[in-house]
N, C-alpha and C positions, 0 to 999 in steps of 0.2 A: 132748758134741754139737757137731759144728763149722757156723759161722755166715758165711756171707758178710762180706769185709773190708771192712763199710761205713763210709762217711765218717759220721761226726755232731759237724760241726762245731759251736763257740757263741761266740757276740762276747764281747769284751773284757766290757761290763758286765754280760753274764749269767755270765760266767764269777767275776766277783769276789764276785757276788750268792749265787751255789751254794757259791763256796767258804768264804763265812762262816759259810751257815747249816749246810754239811756241818761246818765248826770247830763250833757251837755244839754239833751235836749228839754230836761224839766226844770235845770239851776242855769245853763249858760256858765261858761269856762268850765274849771274843773276843779275836784276838790283838793286838799292835801294831800299825800303819801300817808299819813298816817291817820287822817279819817277815811280815806278811802280803806284803808286796811280793818280799821276797826267794824264799820260798816258790811265789809265784807265776812267777817265771824260773825257777824251777826247772823249773815246769809247760809253761810256755812252749816252754822250750828242749825236752822231749818231744815236745810235739806244733805244732809252728811256731803258736805264739801263739793256740789254739783251733784252725787251721783244720785240720789235720791230727789228730784224735781220733779212733779209731777204736769201734764201736759202744760208746761212752760211756767208755770206757777212758782213765779222764785220765792216768795214768803209764805207759801201757804198761804195766801189770804183766804179767807170765808166767805160765805155768801149767802144771803138768803132770796136772791132774785135768780128763779127757776125759771125765768122765761131766757137767760143769758145759759150758754155753757157752762158747766158744771159736773166736777165728780165727786163719788161719796168714798169719805173714808172708811178704812176695813172695821171700824167697829159700827157704821151703820145698820147693817142687817143681823140679826142672829143667827140666820142659820150660815152664815160666814165665820162668824166664831165659835159657834159650835164647833165649825170643822176644825178647830185649829187645836195643836198642840199646847201641853202647858210648861211654860210658864204664860205663855201670847193670853191664853184663852181667857185664864182671871183677868188679866189686865185691861183688856180689850172688854168683858165684859163690865170691870168698872167703867170705864171709860164711857161703853154706854150708857149705863144707868145714869152717870152726869150730865151725856146731853139729853139723857128725857129730861133732867132738870134745866135742862137751857145753862148748862156750864160747860159745855163742849160743841163745837162746830158740827154739823148734820151734813154740810155742803163745802166744797171746795172752788173757788174759778177756776175754770179752764182757759188759752187764751192759745192764738194762731202761732205764736211765735216767742220765741226768747226775747226779742225786741221789746215785743209788747209786754210780755211778764216783766221783764226789768222795769221798764219804765212807769209801769202801774204802780209796782212796788214802792218806787221811789217819790210819784206822787202821794200814793198811801202814808207814805211815813211824813210828806211834808202837811199833810193838811189834818192828818189824826195823830201822829204823834211825832212833832217836832222835837218834844224833849228828846227823844233817841238822836236824832241829828245835830242836834245842840252836845251831848254828852260824848257824839264820837270826835268832836272836836278839842276834847280835855286829854286827850290818849291816855285814857284811864280805865283797866277792864272792871273795876267799883263803879267808876259810875256809866258804863254801859249795863252793867248788872242792875243795878238803882235804875236807870232810865228805864229798860223794856221790861221791870217788874212794875214799877210805880204807875206806867204809863196805862196798864192792863195789854201791854202786847201779847204779853206771855203770863197769864195769871197763875199759872202752875207754881205751887210752893218751891220745887226745884229752881226757878228762875231766880231765886230770890238770892241763891247763894250758889249763882253759874259763873262767878267771875273767873274761874280758875279756867274753866274751858273756854271763854272768848278770849281769855289771854293765851291759851295754849293755840289758837287757831290762828289768833293774829302772830304768832311767832311763826307758823307755819306757813302765813301768805310772806311774810316779811324774806323768809327764809327762801321762798320763790321766787320773790323779786319781781313779784306780779304788778306794782306801780312802782317801781324804781325811778323811773322816769319825770315822776311827779315831785313836786319842792314837796322837801322834808318837813314842816310844819306850818302850821297857821289856818286863816281860814279860807274859801275857795277863793279863787285867781276872780271870779265874775263878781262885779257890784251890784247885779240883778240875781243873782243865788242866795246863799246865805247868810251874805253881811245882811242885807237888806232883811231878809224872813226874823232875822234876831237879832232886838234892839235891845238896848239895858233892861227896859223893860219885861221883854219877853224873855231873858236867860230864864231857864227852867221852872217855864208855868207848870203855876200850879195850880227719859223714859226711852225706851231705845229707838222709838217713835217720837222726832222733834215736834209732833202735831198735835200731841195733849194740850189740854188744861190750857187755852185759849179763849178770849173772849172775840168775837165778831172785830176781824179787823174791816 
């Protein structure tokens, strides 16, 4: 069922709180401060620091299940693109073509609330992109950049060199003190969380709109 592309923004403090609540449900315990900051930097790169969250979809998770609620991106319909001004028109035409080639998403999931959006995003990282979770422990913008690109979470060539942006966002998050009550470093506090998910043999398994150039997540 298609639903409108309705913004559901979230303030930084609210985002941090809902992130921690979702983490406890998905992994148990709490992440370290550094780990939480790096994961939120990924999230903020996706949704313009919480301002561009659509239908409570925290990480812009795409979908091909049209029985559940979904929303269409601005590049989906040609009539919408033709009504745009340059340079947005040309940019979206290019993305539309990539969509027709199966290289861009044609729909994104819609969730009933932020609690669900946060939980499903973390579950997707756990199930499909564990190397991103592992990279968040490394306290390195380059580690995040490489895991995000190499895992296919973001297939855009721009994501190959996105470390400076992740570092900038992480610095902003640290300055806001959103996770200052968490432990400063190390792995998550729960033995049922990432500590079990990543054993020694599992370490590193091998544009204005932030939605572009992604494989289906």
